[in-house]
N, C-alpha and C positions, 0 to 999 in steps of 0.2 A: 381462284384459290387464294388463300391467305398469303402465300409466298409472293404473289404477283404484286402486292401492295406493301411489302416490307422492305425498307431500306436498311442500311447498315446500322442505323440508330433505332429502328423500330417502325411500327405502322404509322402512317401519316393520317391525320384527322381528315375526314371527308372522303377517304378512299373506300371502295367496296369492302376491302378487308376490315377497315375500321368499323363500318356499319355492321358487318357480320359478327365481329368480336363483341361489339356493344350489345347486339341483339342476343347473342348467346349468353353473355354474363348477366344481362338484365332478366332474361327469361328463366335461367337456371336459378339465380339467387331469388328472383321474384317468387318462385314456388315456396321457398321458406318464409318469405315475408307474408305472402298471401295466406298461407296455412296457419300462421300465428294469429290471424284476425278472423278468417272466414268461419272458423269453428264456433265463435262466440254465439252467432245466431242459431247454430244447429244444436246447441246444448239442450234446450227443452225437449226436442224430438228424440235426442239420444237418451236422455233420462227416462222418458216415457216408454220407449221401445225396449231398452235394456234393463229397466228397473234400477237405474243407478241411484245411489244416495248422493247427498250433497258432496260428501268427501270424495266419492267416486268421480263426480263431474269435475271437482277441483283437480284431481290427479290426471284426468284426461287432458286438461290444460297444462298442468305443471310437469307431467312426464316428458312432454316435448321440450319445454323450456329448460328442464334440468339437464337432459342429455345435450342440448345445444350449448348451454353455458359451460358445462363440465368438459366438453371435448373440443371446443373451438380453438384452443391454443395448440393442442396436438394436431389438429387438422391443418393449421397454418404451417407447422413444421413438416408435416407430411407433404404439403404442396412444394416446399422448397427442396425436399430430399428426393421425392419420386417423380416430380414433374407436375406443374400446376394444372395443365390440361388434363392429365391422366386422373389426378385426384378429383378434380371438378367433375369429370365425366362419371367416375365411379359414384360420386355423391348424388348425381342426378338419377342414375339407375337405381341406386339404393333407395332414394326418396320415392321414386315411382313404385317400386315393389312394396315398400312399407305402406304407401297410400292404398294399394290394392288390399293389403291385409286390414287396414283400417275400415275400408268400405265393406269388407266381408265379415267384420267382427260380430260375434254372436253373444258376447258377454262384456261386461265392463272391464274385467281383468284382461281379456284379449285385446280390447281397444286401447287400454293403457299401455300394454306391452308394445302394440303396434305404433303407438304415438312415441314411445321411447325410441323405437327404431327409426321413425321419421326424424326425430331430433338428431340422431347420428348422421343421417343423410344431410340434414340442414347444416350441421356443423362442418361437413365436408365442402359444401358449396359456398357457404357465406364468406369465409376468408379467401377461398380460391378465386372468387369473382374479382375482388379488388386486386389480389396479387397478379392475376392475369393482365388486368388493365395496366398496372404499374410496370410490369415487365414487357408488355407487348407494344405499348404506344411510345412514340417519340417523346422525349422528356418534355419538350415544350407543349405537347398536347395532353399530358396526363391529367392536369388539373381540370381541363375542359371535359375530358372523358369521364373523370370521376364525378364531375358535376352532373353530366347527363345521366350517368348510372344512378346517382343518388336520387334524382328527380323521378326517374322511371320506376325504380324499385320501390321508392316511397309511395308512389301511386298505387302499386300493386297491393301494398299493405292497407292503404286507406280505403280501397274499394272492396276489401274483403267482406265487411259486414253487409254491404249492398248485394254483392254477388252471392254470398252465402244465403241471404234471405230469398233471393230469386230461385236458387237451386233447390232449397228445401221446399219451396212452394211448388216447383215443377214436379218433384218426385219424392225425395227422401233426404234425410241428413247424409246418407251414404254417398250421394252425388257430390257433396262438398269435398269428399276425399277422392272419389274416382275421377273427377275432372282433372286431377293432377296427372293422370296417366298420359293422355294425348299431349298435354303441355310439356311433360318431361321428354316425350319422344321427339317433339320438335326441337327442344333445347339441345338434346343430344346430337341431333343431325347438324345443328348450327355449330356445335363445338367441334365435331369431326371435320366439318367443311371449312371453317374459318379460323379457329383458334390455334395459334402457334404455341408450341410447348416451350417451357423454360424451367430452370431449376437453379439452385445454388451450387456453383461449380466446386466450392470448397467444403461442402457438407457431405458427410458420409451417407450411405444409402439408408441407414436406419436411424430415426430419431432416438435420442437417449431414453431408454425404456423406463428406468426408475423415475426420472423427472416427469415423464408422461403420466405415470400412475399417480405420483404425488400431486401433480397439478390437477388431474381429473378428480381425485378424491377430495382435495381441498375445495375446489369450486363446487363440487356436488354437495359436500357437507354444508358449506355456507348457504348455498342456494336452497337446499332442503330445509335448513333452519329458518330461512327467511320466509319460505312458503308456508311452513306449519306454525310459526310463531304467532301470527294474528289469531288463529283459531285455538291453539293449544296453550298459549302463554309462554313467555321466555324461560320459565322454570320447569316446564314439562321435561321429563327425562329424555324423550326423543329429541326435542329441540336443543336441550342443553348438550347432550352427547354429540349431536350433529355439529353444533357450533364449535365444541372443543376439538372434535376430529378435523373439522374444516380448517380452523386456525392452525392446529399443529401440523397438518399436512402441508398447508401453504408455507409455513415457516420452514419446514424441512425442504420444500420445493425451492425456496430462495437459497438456502444453504447449498443444496445440490447444484443449482445453476452456477453458483460462484465457484464450485470445486470441480464440476464435470469437465471432461476434456472436450466434449462436443455437446454443449448444453442445449436444451430445448428452446430456451429464450436466452440468447447471448447477452450477458450482463453489459457488454459494450454498447448495446442499444441505448441504455439508460445513462450513458455518459454524455449524450447529446441533450442539452437543456431544452431545445425546441421540441424534440421527440417527447420528453417527459411532460412539458407544459401542454403540448397539444393533446396528449392523452388525459391529463388531469382535466383540461377544459372539456374534453369529450365526456368524461365521467360526470362532471357537474351538469352540463347541458342536457345530456340524455336522461339524467335523473329527473331534472325539472320537466323535460318533455314528456317522459313516461307518466309522471305525476299528473300532468294536465290531461293526457289522453285517457287515463283510467277514470278520472272523476268527471270529465266533460260530458260523456254519454249519460252518466247517472244524473248530473245536474239538469241536462236537457229533458230527460224522460221523467224524473221524479218531481222536479221543482217547476219545470216549464210545461209539462204535459205533452212532450213530443212522443210520437210513436218510434219504435226502434228503427224503422226504415227512414223516417224523417230525420232522426238524430244523426244517422249515418250520412245522409245527404247534406245535412247542415255543415258538416266539417269538410266537404269536398273542395272548397276554394283553396285550402292550404296545400293539398297535394297537387292541385292544378297549377298553383304558382310554382311549386317545386319542379313540376314537369316542364313548364315553359321556360323558366329562367335559371335553373340550376347550372346548366352548361355555360350560360353567359357569366354567371357568378364565378365559376371556376376559371374561365378564360380571363376575366378581369383581375382576379386574384393572381393569376400567373403573370399578368402584365405589370400590375402595380404593387404586388406583394400582398400576402394574406393577412398581415397583422391587423390592419384597421378594418378589414372585412369581418374578421372574427370578433374583434372588440366591439365594433359598431353593431354587428348582427346580434351579438348576445344582448346588447342594450335594447335593441328593437324588440327582440323576443320578450325581454322583461317588460317592456311597455305594453306589448300585446297581452301578457298575463295580467298586468294591472287592469287593463280594459276588461278582461274576462271576469274579473272580480265583480263587475257591474251586472253580469248575467244572472238575474234573479227573477223570481216569479213576477209576471207582468211585463217583463222586458220583451220588446219586439225583435224579430230577426233582423230586419233591415236597419233598425236604429241602434241596436246594442250588440247582438250576436255577430253579425257579419263584419262590422268594423273591427271588432276584437280579433276575429279569425284572420282577417286580411293583414292586420299589423303583425300578428303572430307569424303568419305565413311568410311575409316579406322578411322578417328577421331570420327565419329558418333558411330562406334562400341565400341570404347573405353569409350565414355562418356555417352551414353543414358542409357544403362542398369544399370551401377553403380549409376548414378545420380538418376534414378527413384527408385531403390532399397533403396538408402540412405534416400530419402524423406519419404518412407513408413516405413522403419525400425526405423527411429528416433521417430516415433509416437508409443504410446502404441498399442498393438495388438487389443485391443477392439475398437479402433478408425480407423480400417483399411479402412472402407468405407469413412469416413470423410476425412482421410488423402489422399486417392486416389482422392476424389472429389476436394479437395483443389489443389493438384498437377496438375490435369487435367485442372481445371479452370484457374490456373495461367499460365500454358503453352499455353492454347488457347488464353488467353487475350494478352500474349506477341505476339503471331502470328497475332492477329487482329490489335494491335498497329503497328506492322511492315508493314502490308499490307496498312494501312491507311497513315502512316507517311513516310515510306522509299522512295517512288517515289518522293515526294516533297523535301525531304532532299537531294536526288540525283540530283535534278534539272530537273526531268522529268515532262512534262505536258501531257495532253491527246493527243495532236498532235504529240508529240515526239515519241510515241510508234510505229508510222508507218514510221519513219525516221531512217534508219540504223545508220547514223552518230550520231544523237542526242541520240538514244537509247544506242549505245555503250558507249558514254561518260557517260551517267547516270548509265549504268551497272557497269562500272569500279568504279565510286564513291560509288555506293551501295555496291559493294563487299568489299571495304575497310572499309566502315562503319560497315558492318556485321562482318568482321574479328576483328575489334576493340571491338565490343560487346562480341564476344567469348573470347577474351583475358581478358576482364573485368570479365566475368563469371569464367574463370579459376583462376584468382587472388582471387576472393571471395571464391572459393572452397578450398583454402589452409586452411581455418578455420574450415572445417568439421571434425568431429571425425573420426579417421581411424579405430576404433573398432566397429563402429555402426552396421555392418553386422554380428558381432560375439557376443558371450557372452549370458548371460541369457536374456530371454524375458523381455520386459518392464513391463509386468503384470505377476503376478503369475498365473499359469494355473492350473485349478482344473477340476476334472471330473464333467460332468453335473449331476444334482441331479437325473435325471431319464435317463437311456440309450436311446439315440436317440432323445432327445428333446432339442431344443435350447431355453434357457431362454428367456422369453418375446415374442419371435417371434412365438413360438408354432409350429414350422415346424419340421417334422420328418427328422432326418439325420441318418448317419451311427451309429451303436451301440457304437462305440468307440469314437464318436465325443467329443471334449472338447471345452469349452468356457472360455474366460478370467474370472478369479475370481475377487471378490470384493477386493478393497484395504483395 
């Protein structure tokens, strides 16, 4: 049981409980990562069987992302208020049920609605996974655990196109959704078996409702505008109104957080310079990363003539590097400090993107594509785990769920902005995607833009504290008043569970 491997400071790395918690959080969050990429290969079959239009297919993708981005902050607060294990488990069950609805969909509208429900489940599990790790592991082991989690969940997203292609060939696009059901069942068993519960002892049972609504509306408005702007244009009434609504709601959200008695995102989090810088770096790096990922598959298939399966396999060295070395990166950052890992890693990622600019018609895989992917992957190994661990460690332990939600929301917003703005900034239009010459020109420009973004992120990272992953916890830790009970959330946990004490 988890309680057998929990000390007064948390779970020790290498123990059976540590392996169980890591497996539960990787598999649970991996469902959301996998499903965000596995569907790409299934879209042609979905369109043919359901008679979906191009806009319908777009919303099958975007309905999921919209719900995920809009609700991820609320989910982080729910984790802190009601118990991180409880919310994570609810998210897994929710995701599994929504996956069944996706697999049984008989119309485009039904599938879009089910995808939105999937996004709700994804929002519940994504910040919950990191919050569980941050709260459950001993402080000295957290960066290492986050590194291992980053590598393993990153692998689940990277293999999505390959797995999706195989499942579609075996039976139908429906299997790409139904495969989530047994995976969710295993993840739920692991959560019940191994994960200790934790929550914020100073937080009320209910997150601030008005702030929750304003945050969701703001993120949904901006996300919807970013999704529709490339096709409709920025002056389209729907895009313009969504933009205005999003900006106004987010402005009201900020004002509300400053004035609320129990804010959804405590303003005090942003008083820490390292927390702010780590999240700004996350925004920049994930924007550049998403820009590369979106255009890379197009460049390989349109300009170099790769098949979809071959293009998916071509990128596998990067997640393989993350899988093998992310835990080591986190451990080294814990020992030597994260600053120069983030600075140097961002520079190496930029170098990899510069090498990717050479991927053009006639380029060989071994001579051009693979070296660029390897350098790119090494940079991600260096930067992702230390950057994520820094963003979480800079926040008080009692805000683990909120800090994780903020970091996830910022990273995903950066990715959404990149997907919406990068093609236009690189001079690519809708017609250019089918022209190898025009696409290659745009690809080169995009890679240099992304490399520049990473260099900016690395420069900003010079300002983070190098001791943030070491030293005493931000909050004093005290034993729970009754063994096994998490304050406020009322969920039974391991007998030796500790919660953050009051200041």
